[in-house]
N, C-alpha and C positions, 0 to 999 in steps of 0.2 A: 055583786062584786065584778063580774065580767063587764057589766054595763059601765061601771065607774072607770075601769081600766080603758075601755073603748073611748069614753069621753076624754080621759086624760091624754090618750094618744092623739085625739083629734084636735086638742088645744093648740099645739104648735102651728098646725096648718091654718087654723082659724085666726090665730094671732098674726101670722104672716099675711093672710088676705086682708085683715084689718089694717095692718101697717101699709100694705100696698095701696089700699083705698085711701088711707089718710094722706099719704105722700102725693098721690094723684091729685086730690083736692087741694092740698097745700101748694103744690106746684102751679096749678091753674090759678089759684087765688093770687099768689105772688107774681105770676106772669102778667096778670091784668094790672096790678099795682105798678110793676116795672114799666109797662107800656105807657102809663100815664106820666111817669117820671123819667121818660127817656132822656131828657136833657142831662140829668145827673149821671146816668149810665154811660153817656158818651162824652163825659168830661166837662160838661157845663154845670149849670145850677138852675134852681128855680128862683124867679124874681131877681132881686138885687144881691143875692148871696154870692160869696166868692166862688169863682170857677174851680172845679174839683181836679180836673186833669185825670191822669191815669190812676189806677189802684195803687201801684207802687212805682217808684223811681222817677216818673215824669210829671212835671207840672203841665198846665194847660197847653202852652205853646210847644213844649217838647213833645207832648203826646200828639198834637196836631201834625208836627213834622214827621213823627214815626208813622202815623197813619197815611200821610201823603206819600212818603217814600215806599211804604209797603204796597200801596195801590200802584204806583209807577213801576215798581219791580215786577209785580205779578202781571201787569199789562204788558210789560216787556217780554216776559216769559211766553205769554199768549201770542204776541206778535211773532216771536221767533219760531214757536211751534207751528204757526200757520205758514210762515215763510218756508220752512223746511218740509211742510206736508206734501207728500206725494200720493196721498190716498184719495183725493177728491172728496166727494160727499161721505165716503166711508170713514173719513177722519172722525166723524161724529159717533162712530160705533164704539170707540175705545174708552175704557174706564178712566185712564189717566187724563184724557181730554175732557171728560165730564167734570172731573175734579178741578182741572185748571179753569174751566169756564165758571164753575161755582166760586172758586177763589177770586177770580177777577171781579165777579159781581159783588161778592162780599166786601172785599177791601175797597172797591170803588164807592159802594154805598156807605161803608163805615167811615171813610174819609169825609164824605159829604155830610153825614150826620154829625160827625165830630166837629167839623167846621161850623155847622149851624148851631151846635150846642155851645161852643166856646165863644164864638164871635157874634152871637145875638142873644137876646134875653127873652124870656117868656115864662109863663106859669104852667102848672101841671095841666096836661091835656084832659079833656073830658073822656076820651077813650084812646086806645092804642092807634096811632097813625098807621096808615096802610104801609108806608115804606118801612116803618119799624117792625111791623108784623112780617114783612117779606124778609128783612135781614135776620130776624129771629129764626125763621125757617132755614135759611141758608147757613146760618151759624151752627144750628143743630146738626145739619147734615155734614158740614165741611170737616169738623174735627175728626170723627171716626173714619170718614171717607178718605181723608188725606193720609191717615195712618195705615189703613188697608191698602191704599195705592202704593205707598212706599214699601210696605212689607211684601206685597205681591210682586211688585216690580223688582225689588232687590233680591228676593229669594227665588223667583220663578221666571218672570217675563224676560228679564235681561239675559242675553247670551254674551257674556263679557268678552269672549275670545273673538267675537265678530263685530265689536263696537268701535274698534280703533284701527281698522285695516288700511284706510286711506284718509286723506284730508277731509273729503266731503262727509264720509261716514263718521269720522271723529267729531266734526262740528255738530252733526245731527245728534250724536250720542251725548255729547257734553250738554247740549241744549235740553235733551230729554232728562238727563240726570239732574241738572240744575233745577228744572221746573218741578220734577217729582219730589225731590228731597227739600228743595227750597220752599215749596208750598207747605209741606209738613212743618218745617222749622218756623216759618212765619205765622202759621195758624196757631201753633202752640205758644209761641212767644206772645202773640196777641192775646191769647187766653190768659196768660200770666199777668199781662199789663192792664188789661181793660177791666171795667167795672160791671160788665154784662154777666149776669148769672147764667149758669148752664144747668138746666133742670133735667133730671132723669126722665120724668114722665112726659116731657115735651121734646126738648132738644135731642136727647139721646135716643128716644123712640123714633124720631124722624131719621136719625142716622141709621138705625136698624132697617127701617123701611127702604131707605135709599140703597144700602149695600145689598140687602136681600133682593131688592127689586132688580138690581143689575144682573144677578145670576139668573133670575126669571127672564130678563130681557134676552140674555144669550140663548136660552132654551127656545124662546119664541122666534128669535132670528133663525135658529137652526130649523125649526119646524116649518117656517115660512120660506125657506130656501133663500134667505138673504145672504149675499156674498160680499166679500171685501173687494178692493180694487184689483186683486189678482185672481178673483174667481173662487176663492176658498169659501166653503160653506161653514165657516166658523170665524169667530172674531179673534180668539187667541187659540193657538194650537193646543194648549193645555186645557182648554175648555171645549174641545171638539167632542160634542155629545154623540157623534157617530161611533166613537171608539168606546168599547165596553169598559166599565169600571174595573172589571176583573180581567186579567190577561192582557191589559193594554200596555205592558212594559213600563218604560220610564214615564209615559204620560199618566199612568194610573196614580203614581205617587204624587206627581205634580198637581193632578186634578184634585186629589184628596186634600193636599195642603192648601190649595186655593179655596176650596169649599170651606175648609175650617177657618181660613183667614176672613173670608167674606161673611160667614155666618156667625162665628164666635167672637171676633174682635169687637164689632159694634155691640154685641150682647154684654161682653165684659165691660165695655165703656158705660153701658146703661147701669149695670149693678154697681160700678164704682161710684157714679154720681148719685145713685139711689142711697148708698151708704153714707156718702159725704153729707147729703142734705138731711137724712134721718138723724145722723149723729149731731149735726149742727142744731137742728130744731129741738132735740132732746136737751142739749146743753143750754140753749136759750130758755127753754121751759123750766129747767131745774134752777137756773139762776134767778128767774122771776119769782119762783116759789120761795127761794131763800130770802128774798128781799120783801 
């Protein structure tokens, strides 16, 4: 009797592992198929079929205009951030700049592929083109990273009482605010409009690795005595690893909040997309059995 109870208790965990394994394989299978049919995902079509355009709202030409404007806007944000950068090489240490570089790469490549898909014709590829594989990686990382960046900046990093003290500071602050929240808005608007699937076991996992990797990066920089342009041995004051987690005053609360944002937000993103695809595949399987 005890053995039966033990087996019954083990069933939920076994089923969960089986579901994880199934979704992992299904995501990988569908990702390969998507790579071969990249033209359709970027608004084009296979062969002589009509061009698809966006998933909602936009026809082919309108979708191309959106993608071009998005790329121009993000590149303008990047140019302004570089123009107002007073950090030298240490500019590359900051998470919001990592996200802005990712967004610039993504929207530039997305606009290029959308143009190629809509204004040229071709058949299914034999395998995923390298540029499509690259944009898949960036796409996976960008969505959770942009959200983490906006939450961390809005809740912790920004000191609003010091952002608008004079004209120069105000311009810098407005540029920072526009790029931080603008990237988030455009990334998620693009997600709504485009036809590119976002898989939990690939895209969302890459987002987890990126966000968690940045926390590890700050620890490595501290251990290696890397300093910013002002000689500080930390990248952000609230991620100063020399300050103990207990008894660190206001920094303690901010550090705990930041760690939760960087560690949990991408994980929540993963489980959200895991459930979305699991539910969708069950629905498709059920409908196929009914017919």
